[in-house]
C-alpha atoms as an extended CHARMM CRD file, in Angstrom:
* protein
*
       212  EXT
         1         1  PRO       CA             -5.1300000000       42.5250000000       39.7700000000  PROA      1               0.0000000000
         2         2  ALA       CA             -8.4030000000       42.1270000000       41.6670000000  PROA      2               0.0000000000
         3         3  SER       CA            -11.4920000000       39.9540000000       41.5440000000  PROA      3               0.0000000000
         4         4  SER       CA            -14.9360000000       41.2420000000       40.6270000000  PROA      4               0.0000000000
         5         5  ARG       CA            -15.9160000000       40.9330000000       44.2990000000  PROA      5               0.0000000000
         6         6  GLU       CA            -12.9210000000       42.9610000000       45.4820000000  PROA      6               0.0000000000
         7         7  LEU       CA            -13.5950000000       45.6690000000       42.8960000000  PROA      7               0.0000000000
         8         8  ALA       CA            -17.2980000000       45.8070000000       43.7400000000  PROA      8               0.0000000000
         9         9  ARG       CA            -16.3920000000       46.7020000000       47.3220000000  PROA      9               0.0000000000
        10        10  LEU       CA            -14.9970000000       49.9880000000       45.9460000000  PROA      10              0.0000000000
        11        11  ASP       CA            -17.7290000000       50.5820000000       43.3440000000  PROA      11              0.0000000000
        12        12  ALA       CA            -15.6130000000       49.3180000000       40.4500000000  PROA      12              0.0000000000
        13        13  ALA       CA            -16.2700000000       46.6960000000       37.7750000000  PROA      13              0.0000000000
        14        14  TYR       CA            -14.7510000000       45.1640000000       34.6620000000  PROA      14              0.0000000000
        15        15  LEU       CA            -17.3570000000       42.5150000000       33.7810000000  PROA      15              0.0000000000
        16        16  GLY       CA            -21.1280000000       42.2660000000       33.7080000000  PROA      16              0.0000000000
        17        17  ASP       CA            -23.5300000000       39.4090000000       34.3370000000  PROA      17              0.0000000000
        18        18  THR       CA            -21.9980000000       36.3940000000       32.5870000000  PROA      18              0.0000000000
        19        19  SER       CA            -25.3370000000       34.5730000000       32.6120000000  PROA      19              0.0000000000
        20        20  GLN       CA            -26.7920000000       37.0950000000       30.1590000000  PROA      20              0.0000000000
        21        21  LYS       CA            -26.0400000000       37.7590000000       26.5030000000  PROA      21              0.0000000000
        22        22  VAL       CA            -25.2990000000       41.4080000000       27.1320000000  PROA      22              0.0000000000
        23        23  LEU       CA            -22.3940000000       43.5630000000       25.9670000000  PROA      23              0.0000000000
        24        24  TYR       CA            -21.2910000000       46.9240000000       27.3160000000  PROA      24              0.0000000000
        25        25  LEU       CA            -19.8090000000       49.1310000000       24.5870000000  PROA      25              0.0000000000
        26        26  THR       CA            -17.3390000000       51.6340000000       26.0250000000  PROA      26              0.0000000000
        27        27  PHE       CA            -15.1690000000       54.1020000000       24.1460000000  PROA      27              0.0000000000
        28        28  ASP       CA            -12.1750000000       56.1020000000       25.4040000000  PROA      28              0.0000000000
        29        29  ALA       CA            -12.5410000000       59.3130000000       23.4270000000  PROA      29              0.0000000000
        30        30  GLY       CA             -9.7320000000       61.7730000000       23.9710000000  PROA      30              0.0000000000
        31        31  TYR       CA             -9.6110000000       63.5330000000       20.6410000000  PROA      31              0.0000000000
        32        32  GLU       CA            -11.1960000000       63.6440000000       17.1870000000  PROA      32              0.0000000000
        33        33  ASN       CA             -9.5800000000       62.6900000000       13.8980000000  PROA      33              0.0000000000
        34        34  GLY       CA            -12.5830000000       62.0750000000       11.6760000000  PROA      34              0.0000000000
        35        35  ASN       CA            -13.7070000000       58.7070000000       13.0070000000  PROA      35              0.0000000000
        36        36  VAL       CA            -15.7210000000       59.5430000000       16.1380000000  PROA      36              0.0000000000
        37        37  GLY       CA            -18.6510000000       60.7100000000       14.0290000000  PROA      37              0.0000000000
        38        38  ARG       CA            -18.5380000000       57.4830000000       12.0300000000  PROA      38              0.0000000000
        39        39  ILE       CA            -18.7090000000       55.4840000000       15.2540000000  PROA      39              0.0000000000
        40        40  LEU       CA            -21.7790000000       57.4820000000       16.2900000000  PROA      40              0.0000000000
        41        41  ASP       CA            -23.3170000000       56.8910000000       12.8620000000  PROA      41              0.0000000000
        42        42  ALA       CA            -22.9010000000       53.1240000000       13.2680000000  PROA      42              0.0000000000
        43        43  LEU       CA            -24.4140000000       53.1020000000       16.7510000000  PROA      43              0.0000000000
        44        44  ASP       CA            -27.3750000000       55.1420000000       15.5340000000  PROA      44              0.0000000000
        45        45  GLN       CA            -27.8810000000       52.8870000000       12.5060000000  PROA      45              0.0000000000
        46        46  HSD       CA            -28.1540000000       49.8110000000       14.7430000000  PROA      46              0.0000000000
        47        47  GLY       CA            -30.0040000000       51.3640000000       17.6620000000  PROA      47              0.0000000000
        48        48  ALA       CA            -27.1030000000       50.7150000000       20.0170000000  PROA      48              0.0000000000
        49        49  THR       CA            -25.9640000000       52.9050000000       22.8820000000  PROA      49              0.0000000000
        50        50  GLY       CA            -22.4880000000       53.1980000000       24.3300000000  PROA      50              0.0000000000
        51        51  THR       CA            -20.5230000000       54.9390000000       27.0360000000  PROA      51              0.0000000000
        52        52  PHE       CA            -17.9530000000       57.5260000000       25.9980000000  PROA      52              0.0000000000
        53        53  PHE       CA            -15.1880000000       58.3070000000       28.4830000000  PROA      53              0.0000000000
        54        54  ILE       CA            -14.0410000000       61.7360000000       27.3500000000  PROA      54              0.0000000000
        55        55  LEU       CA            -11.2160000000       64.1760000000       28.0320000000  PROA      55              0.0000000000
        56        56  GLU       CA            -11.3260000000       67.9620000000       28.2470000000  PROA      56              0.0000000000
        57        57  ASN       CA             -9.5510000000       68.0790000000       24.8790000000  PROA      57              0.0000000000
        58        58  LEU       CA            -12.5980000000       66.6260000000       23.1120000000  PROA      58              0.0000000000
        59        59  VAL       CA            -14.9130000000       69.1650000000       24.7550000000  PROA      59              0.0000000000
        60        60  ASN       CA            -12.6280000000       72.0090000000       23.6490000000  PROA      60              0.0000000000
        61        61  ARG       CA            -11.9760000000       70.8350000000       20.0980000000  PROA      61              0.0000000000
        62        62  ALA       CA            -15.1540000000       68.9750000000       19.1310000000  PROA      62              0.0000000000
        63        63  PRO       CA            -18.0170000000       70.1870000000       21.3280000000  PROA      63              0.0000000000
        64        64  ASP       CA            -20.5010000000       69.2910000000       18.5930000000  PROA      64              0.0000000000
        65        65  LEU       CA            -19.5560000000       65.6290000000       18.8850000000  PROA      65              0.0000000000
        66        66  VAL       CA            -19.9410000000       65.6360000000       22.6560000000  PROA      66              0.0000000000
        67        67  MET       CA            -23.3610000000       67.2330000000       22.2790000000  PROA      67              0.0000000000
        68        68  ARG       CA            -24.2660000000       64.6280000000       19.6880000000  PROA      68              0.0000000000
        69        69  MET       CA            -23.3260000000       61.8510000000       22.1430000000  PROA      69              0.0000000000
        70        70  HSD       CA            -25.5630000000       63.4850000000       24.7070000000  PROA      70              0.0000000000
        71        71  ASN       CA            -28.4780000000       64.0980000000       22.3380000000  PROA      71              0.0000000000
        72        72  GLU       CA            -28.3990000000       60.5580000000       20.9310000000  PROA      72              0.0000000000
        73        73  GLY       CA            -28.7180000000       58.9730000000       24.3650000000  PROA      73              0.0000000000
        74        74  HSD       CA            -25.1840000000       57.7680000000       25.0040000000  PROA      74              0.0000000000
        75        75  THR       CA            -23.6080000000       57.9410000000       28.4350000000  PROA      75              0.0000000000
        76        76  ILE       CA            -20.9000000000       60.5910000000       28.6730000000  PROA      76              0.0000000000
        77        77  ALA       CA            -18.4260000000       59.5850000000       31.3400000000  PROA      77              0.0000000000
        78        78  ASN       CA            -15.1870000000       60.8230000000       32.8570000000  PROA      78              0.0000000000
        79        79  HSD       CA            -11.6790000000       59.9560000000       31.6370000000  PROA      79              0.0000000000
        80        80  THR       CA            -10.0980000000       62.9270000000       33.5180000000  PROA      80              0.0000000000
        81        81  ALA       CA             -9.3970000000       66.4100000000       32.2440000000  PROA      81              0.0000000000
        82        82  LYS       CA             -5.7400000000       65.9370000000       31.2500000000  PROA      82              0.0000000000
        83        83  HSD       CA             -5.0920000000       62.1380000000       31.1030000000  PROA      83              0.0000000000
        84        84  PRO       CA             -2.4670000000       61.8840000000       33.8880000000  PROA      84              0.0000000000
        85        85  ASP       CA             -1.2240000000       58.7130000000       35.5730000000  PROA      85              0.0000000000
        86        86  MET       CA             -3.6280000000       58.6970000000       38.5130000000  PROA      86              0.0000000000
        87        87  THR       CA             -1.3660000000       56.4450000000       40.5790000000  PROA      87              0.0000000000
        88        88  GLU       CA              1.0550000000       59.3600000000       40.8650000000  PROA      88              0.0000000000
        89        89  ILE       CA             -1.4940000000       61.7090000000       42.4800000000  PROA      89              0.0000000000
        90        90  CYS       CA             -1.6020000000       61.0050000000       46.2130000000  PROA      90              0.0000000000
        91        91  ASP       CA             -3.4570000000       64.1270000000       47.3490000000  PROA      91              0.0000000000
        92        92  LYS       CA             -7.2090000000       63.4580000000       47.3250000000  PROA      92              0.0000000000
        93        93  ARG       CA             -8.1360000000       67.0290000000       46.3670000000  PROA      93              0.0000000000
        94        94  LEU       CA             -5.7690000000       67.0930000000       43.3950000000  PROA      94              0.0000000000
        95        95  PHE       CA             -6.8620000000       63.6030000000       42.4090000000  PROA      95              0.0000000000
        96        96  LEU       CA            -10.5390000000       64.5230000000       42.3020000000  PROA      96              0.0000000000
        97        97  CYS       CA             -9.8310000000       67.8390000000       40.5630000000  PROA      97              0.0000000000
        98        98  GLN       CA             -8.9780000000       65.8310000000       37.4510000000  PROA      98              0.0000000000
        99        99  LEU       CA            -12.6000000000       64.6820000000       37.4170000000  PROA      99              0.0000000000
       100       100  THR       CA            -14.4040000000       67.7830000000       38.6490000000  PROA      100             0.0000000000
       101       101  ASP       CA            -12.4930000000       70.0250000000       36.2170000000  PROA      101             0.0000000000
       102       102  LEU       CA            -13.9120000000       67.9980000000       33.3310000000  PROA      102             0.0000000000
       103       103  GLU       CA            -17.4040000000       68.0730000000       34.8350000000  PROA      103             0.0000000000
       104       104  ASP       CA            -17.1850000000       71.8470000000       35.2280000000  PROA      104             0.0000000000
       105       105  ARG       CA            -15.9690000000       72.2590000000       31.6620000000  PROA      105             0.0000000000
       106       106  CYS       CA            -18.9180000000       70.2760000000       30.2720000000  PROA      106             0.0000000000
       107       107  ARG       CA            -21.3420000000       72.1820000000       32.4330000000  PROA      107             0.0000000000
       108       108  GLU       CA            -19.9880000000       75.6170000000       31.5700000000  PROA      108             0.0000000000
       109       109  SER       CA            -19.2410000000       75.0320000000       27.8770000000  PROA      109             0.0000000000
       110       110  LEU       CA            -22.0660000000       72.6910000000       26.8530000000  PROA      110             0.0000000000
       111       111  GLY       CA            -24.6590000000       73.0370000000       29.5940000000  PROA      111             0.0000000000
       112       112  ILE       CA            -24.6900000000       69.2890000000       30.2830000000  PROA      112             0.0000000000
       113       113  GLU       CA            -24.0150000000       67.1170000000       33.3060000000  PROA      113             0.0000000000
       114       114  ILE       CA            -21.8310000000       64.0990000000       32.6610000000  PROA      114             0.0000000000
       115       115  SER       CA            -22.2350000000       60.8500000000       34.5590000000  PROA      115             0.0000000000
       116       116  ARG       CA            -20.1860000000       59.8350000000       37.5650000000  PROA      116             0.0000000000
       117       117  TYR       CA            -18.6850000000       56.8330000000       35.8350000000  PROA      117             0.0000000000
       118       118  PHE       CA            -14.9140000000       56.9700000000       35.5690000000  PROA      118             0.0000000000
       119       119  ARG       CA            -12.2090000000       55.1840000000       33.6430000000  PROA      119             0.0000000000
       120       120  PRO       CA             -8.6180000000       55.8380000000       34.7150000000  PROA      120             0.0000000000
       121       121  PRO       CA             -6.1980000000       56.7250000000       31.9080000000  PROA      121             0.0000000000
       122       122  GLU       CA             -4.5110000000       53.5290000000       30.6750000000  PROA      122             0.0000000000
       123       123  GLY       CA             -6.4550000000       51.6850000000       33.3690000000  PROA      123             0.0000000000
       124       124  ARG       CA             -3.8080000000       52.6980000000       35.9070000000  PROA      124             0.0000000000
       125       125  ILE       CA             -5.2120000000       53.0050000000       39.4160000000  PROA      125             0.0000000000
       126       126  ASN       CA             -4.3960000000       51.7820000000       42.9030000000  PROA      126             0.0000000000
       127       127  GLU       CA             -6.5240000000       50.9600000000       45.9350000000  PROA      127             0.0000000000
       128       128  GLN       CA             -6.0670000000       54.4280000000       47.3970000000  PROA      128             0.0000000000
       129       129  GLY       CA             -7.3460000000       55.9950000000       44.1820000000  PROA      129             0.0000000000
       130       130  LEU       CA            -10.3450000000       53.6490000000       44.0880000000  PROA      130             0.0000000000
       131       131  SER       CA            -11.0890000000       54.6200000000       47.6720000000  PROA      131             0.0000000000
       132       132  PHE       CA            -10.9550000000       58.3320000000       46.7660000000  PROA      132             0.0000000000
       133       133  LEU       CA            -13.3790000000       57.6970000000       43.9110000000  PROA      133             0.0000000000
       134       134  GLU       CA            -15.7850000000       55.5830000000       45.9280000000  PROA      134             0.0000000000
       135       135  SER       CA            -15.9360000000       58.1140000000       48.7690000000  PROA      135             0.0000000000
       136       136  ALA       CA            -16.7480000000       60.8970000000       46.2610000000  PROA      136             0.0000000000
       137       137  GLY       CA            -19.5590000000       58.9320000000       44.6280000000  PROA      137             0.0000000000
       138       138  TYR       CA            -17.8110000000       57.8000000000       41.4380000000  PROA      138             0.0000000000
       139       139  LYS       CA            -18.0030000000       54.3030000000       39.9750000000  PROA      139             0.0000000000
       140       140  THR       CA            -14.8940000000       53.0390000000       38.1930000000  PROA      140             0.0000000000
       141       141  VAL       CA            -15.1800000000       51.0740000000       34.9520000000  PROA      141             0.0000000000
       142       142  PHE       CA            -12.4240000000       48.8420000000       33.6310000000  PROA      142             0.0000000000
       143       143  TRP       CA            -12.8950000000       46.3120000000       30.7960000000  PROA      143             0.0000000000
       144       144  SER       CA            -12.8880000000       42.5800000000       30.1270000000  PROA      144             0.0000000000
       145       145  PHE       CA            -11.5920000000       42.9040000000       26.5690000000  PROA      145             0.0000000000
       146       146  ALA       CA             -9.6040000000       45.4260000000       24.5520000000  PROA      146             0.0000000000
       147       147  TYR       CA             -7.1140000000       45.2040000000       21.7250000000  PROA      147             0.0000000000
       148       148  ALA       CA             -4.3190000000       47.3420000000       20.2700000000  PROA      148             0.0000000000
       149       149  ASP       CA             -6.4700000000       49.8730000000       18.4220000000  PROA      149             0.0000000000
       150       150  TRP       CA             -5.1900000000       53.2040000000       19.7770000000  PROA      150             0.0000000000
       151       151  ASP       CA             -2.2150000000       53.9030000000       17.5290000000  PROA      151             0.0000000000
       152       152  ASN       CA             -3.5190000000       55.4360000000       14.3210000000  PROA      152             0.0000000000
       153       153  ASP       CA             -0.1670000000       54.8390000000       12.6120000000  PROA      153             0.0000000000
       154       154  ARG       CA             -0.3120000000       51.0850000000       13.3390000000  PROA      154             0.0000000000
       155       155  GLN       CA             -3.9020000000       50.0920000000       12.6900000000  PROA      155             0.0000000000
       156       156  PRO       CA             -4.6570000000       46.3750000000       12.2980000000  PROA      156             0.0000000000
       157       157  SER       CA             -6.5270000000       45.2450000000        9.2240000000  PROA      157             0.0000000000
       158       158  PRO       CA            -10.3240000000       45.3380000000        9.4980000000  PROA      158             0.0000000000
       159       159  LYS       CA            -10.4840000000       41.5770000000        8.9260000000  PROA      159             0.0000000000
       160       160  ASP       CA             -8.0100000000       40.7740000000       11.7240000000  PROA      160             0.0000000000
       161       161  ALA       CA             -9.5580000000       43.2410000000       14.1490000000  PROA      161             0.0000000000
       162       162  LYS       CA            -13.0850000000       41.9970000000       13.5580000000  PROA      162             0.0000000000
       163       163  ARG       CA            -12.0520000000       38.3730000000       13.9970000000  PROA      163             0.0000000000
       164       164  LYS       CA            -10.1330000000       39.1230000000       17.2050000000  PROA      164             0.0000000000
       165       165  ILE       CA            -13.0830000000       40.9600000000       18.7420000000  PROA      165             0.0000000000
       166       166  LEU       CA            -15.6360000000       38.3190000000       17.7600000000  PROA      166             0.0000000000
       167       167  ASP       CA            -13.3910000000       35.4890000000       18.9620000000  PROA      167             0.0000000000
       168       168  HSD       CA            -13.2060000000       37.1390000000       22.3960000000  PROA      168             0.0000000000
       169       169  THR       CA            -16.8600000000       38.1460000000       22.6690000000  PROA      169             0.0000000000
       170       170  HSD       CA            -18.3810000000       36.8020000000       25.8890000000  PROA      170             0.0000000000
       171       171  ASN       CA            -21.4280000000       37.2730000000       28.0660000000  PROA      171             0.0000000000
       172       172  GLY       CA            -21.1910000000       40.3960000000       30.1960000000  PROA      172             0.0000000000
       173       173  MET       CA            -18.2770000000       41.7370000000       28.1530000000  PROA      173             0.0000000000
       174       174  VAL       CA            -17.1890000000       45.2760000000       28.8720000000  PROA      174             0.0000000000
       175       175  LEU       CA            -15.5160000000       46.1300000000       25.5820000000  PROA      175             0.0000000000
       176       176  LEU       CA            -13.0320000000       48.9810000000       25.3340000000  PROA      176             0.0000000000
       177       177  LEU       CA            -12.6280000000       50.5650000000       21.9100000000  PROA      177             0.0000000000
       178       178  HSD       CA            -11.0270000000       53.8340000000       20.8350000000  PROA      178             0.0000000000
       179       179  PRO       CA            -13.4090000000       55.7080000000       18.5130000000  PROA      179             0.0000000000
       180       180  THR       CA            -10.5100000000       57.5510000000       16.8950000000  PROA      180             0.0000000000
       181       181  SER       CA             -9.4850000000       54.2560000000       15.2700000000  PROA      181             0.0000000000
       182       182  LYS       CA            -10.2010000000       54.0880000000       11.5310000000  PROA      182             0.0000000000
       183       183  THR       CA            -10.3370000000       50.3080000000       11.7660000000  PROA      183             0.0000000000
       184       184  ASN       CA            -12.9830000000       50.4590000000       14.4800000000  PROA      184             0.0000000000
       185       185  ALA       CA            -15.0390000000       52.9040000000       12.4340000000  PROA      185             0.0000000000
       186       186  ASP       CA            -14.7490000000       50.5900000000        9.4300000000  PROA      186             0.0000000000
       187       187  ILE       CA            -15.8140000000       47.4040000000       11.2300000000  PROA      187             0.0000000000
       188       188  LEU       CA            -18.3200000000       48.5960000000       13.8240000000  PROA      188             0.0000000000
       189       189  PRO       CA            -21.4290000000       48.3760000000       11.5950000000  PROA      189             0.0000000000
       190       190  GLU       CA            -20.6230000000       44.7390000000       10.8000000000  PROA      190             0.0000000000
       191       191  LEU       CA            -19.7680000000       43.9580000000       14.4230000000  PROA      191             0.0000000000
       192       192  LEU       CA            -23.0410000000       45.3900000000       15.6730000000  PROA      192             0.0000000000
       193       193  GLN       CA            -24.9800000000       43.3210000000       13.1570000000  PROA      193             0.0000000000
       194       194  GLU       CA            -23.0180000000       40.1600000000       14.0500000000  PROA      194             0.0000000000
       195       195  TRP       CA            -23.5700000000       40.6590000000       17.7800000000  PROA      195             0.0000000000
       196       196  LYS       CA            -27.2980000000       41.1430000000       17.2720000000  PROA      196             0.0000000000
       197       197  SER       CA            -27.4760000000       37.9990000000       15.1120000000  PROA      197             0.0000000000
       198       198  MET       CA            -25.6800000000       36.1300000000       17.9400000000  PROA      198             0.0000000000
       199       199  GLY       CA            -28.4190000000       37.2200000000       20.3270000000  PROA      199             0.0000000000
       200       200  TYR       CA            -26.5450000000       39.9300000000       22.2040000000  PROA      200             0.0000000000
       201       201  ARG       CA            -28.0380000000       43.1920000000       23.4150000000  PROA      201             0.0000000000
       202       202  PHE       CA            -26.2500000000       46.3440000000       24.5230000000  PROA      202             0.0000000000
       203       203  GLY       CA            -26.3440000000       47.3020000000       28.1870000000  PROA      203             0.0000000000
       204       204  THR       CA            -25.7710000000       50.5730000000       30.0320000000  PROA      204             0.0000000000
       205       205  MET       CA            -23.4810000000       51.4760000000       32.9000000000  PROA      205             0.0000000000
       206       206  ASP       CA            -26.4960000000       51.7770000000       35.1870000000  PROA      206             0.0000000000
       207       207  GLU       CA            -27.3410000000       48.1750000000       34.3710000000  PROA      207             0.0000000000
       208       208  LEU       CA            -23.7450000000       47.0340000000       34.8100000000  PROA      208             0.0000000000
       209       209  PHE       CA            -23.6340000000       48.3780000000       38.3540000000  PROA      209             0.0000000000
       210       210  SER       CA            -27.1500000000       47.3510000000       39.2820000000  PROA      210             0.0000000000
       211       211  ASP       CA            -25.9010000000       43.7430000000       39.0770000000  PROA      211             0.0000000000
       212       212  LYS       CA            -23.1340000000       44.3710000000       41.6290000000  PROA      212             0.0000000000
């Protein structure tokens, strides 16, 4: 646990400017099961941009989707190459290899540079890891709201999921969703419309950190 001020000292954040009606849409995208494209369709339909924290697996198995994220103006960010528990990697070189290996893969396979925004797998990180990241020029992104959407065999109903997300919507929210979720793909068009009708806009990671 850490305050926004403590996290900012190490170029990390979980919440934006709470005085503004702005949301930050972030997606942890490790693999594809037919719903990532639907998420992209919904974002495109509503003129919204998001940040996709990807794994090497997605680059290998669905390079077309990663290129689509890039071409449609979304931020492609780093979720590590292999999704390890980063608190168990104490060697700085090995720690950072999890990030640079993914960067290299995107560069060599797709010809694109991904951003230096990072989300640790499962949000697990310690102060040493944050220090490694900060010294190497990475900014770490946590979240101010998420819900149990990752298990495709235990998906909540669209009605319950939509209500839970809307009930917890707040200014400066950094929302974590998994785009592999069928429920999320089902409800995102309605959520985007509801948020816009509530007066919210969709911010970028550059904006999130410019406020820190």
